[in-house]
VOGU-3710 file (C-alpha; in Angstrom, 3 decimals, decimal comma):
1> mkfrmklkfs> 0,000/0,000/0,000  1,359/3,401/-0,955  1,220/6,205/1,555  0,554/9,816/0,684  3,772/11,751/0,698  3,870/15,520/0,968  7,086/17,115/-0,231  8,273/20,603/0,659  11,328/22,120/-0,966  13,973/24,432/0,461
11> ihfqqaiier> 14,542/27,667/-1,438  17,922/26,320/-2,551  16,384/23,171/-3,933  13,595/24,902/-5,843  16,215/26,196/-8,291  18,443/23,124/-8,114  15,649/20,758/-9,172  15,486/22,554/-12,513  19,248/22,883/-12,980  19,875/19,238/-12,046
21> ninidhlkkv> 16,895/17,894/-14,012  15,627/15,885/-11,041  12,376/13,973/-11,414  9,943/14,333/-8,478  8,846/10,692/-8,826  12,476/9,644/-8,451  12,731/11,668/-5,216  9,755/9,780/-3,832  11,239/6,408/-4,842  14,505/7,216/-3,092
31> irnpdesyas> 12,761/8,227/0,146  10,275/5,333/0,124  12,714/2,575/-0,754  16,384/3,624/-0,592  19,252/1,317/-1,473  21,032/2,851/1,511  20,254/5,564/4,046  21,681/7,101/7,191  21,015/9,826/9,742  22,872/13,089/9,320
41> fggrsvarka> 23,252/16,246/11,421  20,386/18,512/12,464  17,722/15,820/12,190  18,458/15,279/8,512  18,374/11,944/6,746  20,283/10,995/3,628  18,910/8,389/1,234  20,496/7,008/-1,920  19,097/4,863/-4,715  19,929/3,887/-8,278
51> vsgkilevvy> 17,241/5,262/-10,604  17,300/5,392/-14,403  20,940/4,329/-14,551  22,116/7,030/-12,111  22,465/7,238/-8,341  20,242/9,890/-6,774  21,043/11,107/-3,266  18,374/13,003/-1,308  18,888/14,967/1,916  15,650/15,582/3,790
61> iqgatsdtkn> 13,947/16,101/7,136  10,898/14,013/7,911  7,961/15,563/9,791  8,493/15,662/13,534  4,932/14,934/14,680  2,379/12,238/13,967  0,402/14,857/12,014  3,365/15,547/9,737  5,068/12,119/9,617  4,359/11,840/5,861
71> eyriitayyi> 5,749/15,325/5,222  9,293/15,559/3,904  11,260/18,799/3,604  13,773/18,243/0,827  16,984/20,099/1,627  18,833/19,048/-1,511  19,170/16,210/-3,992  21,750/15,431/-6,621  22,995/12,676/-8,866  26,342/11,209/-7,869
81> lnt> 28,829/9,346/-10,001  28,352/5,622/-10,241  31,490/4,122/-8,679
//
């Protein structure tokens, strides 16, 4: 069963999404089912997944309350080199 996911974007990322040609559906896939993920500083999480032949890394903060648990504030996202 899919859950409803609400995405919010930082000001930085609003421009970066266009410049980096990042697909919103790919962002959701990375957050929902990452190949790897870890906690970062300031309550951030980092998730990484191979999508469309590239590796997409997403830095986000998940909602802090039960009312906002399906809300994700995207700090940044970028494709990294396949190593």
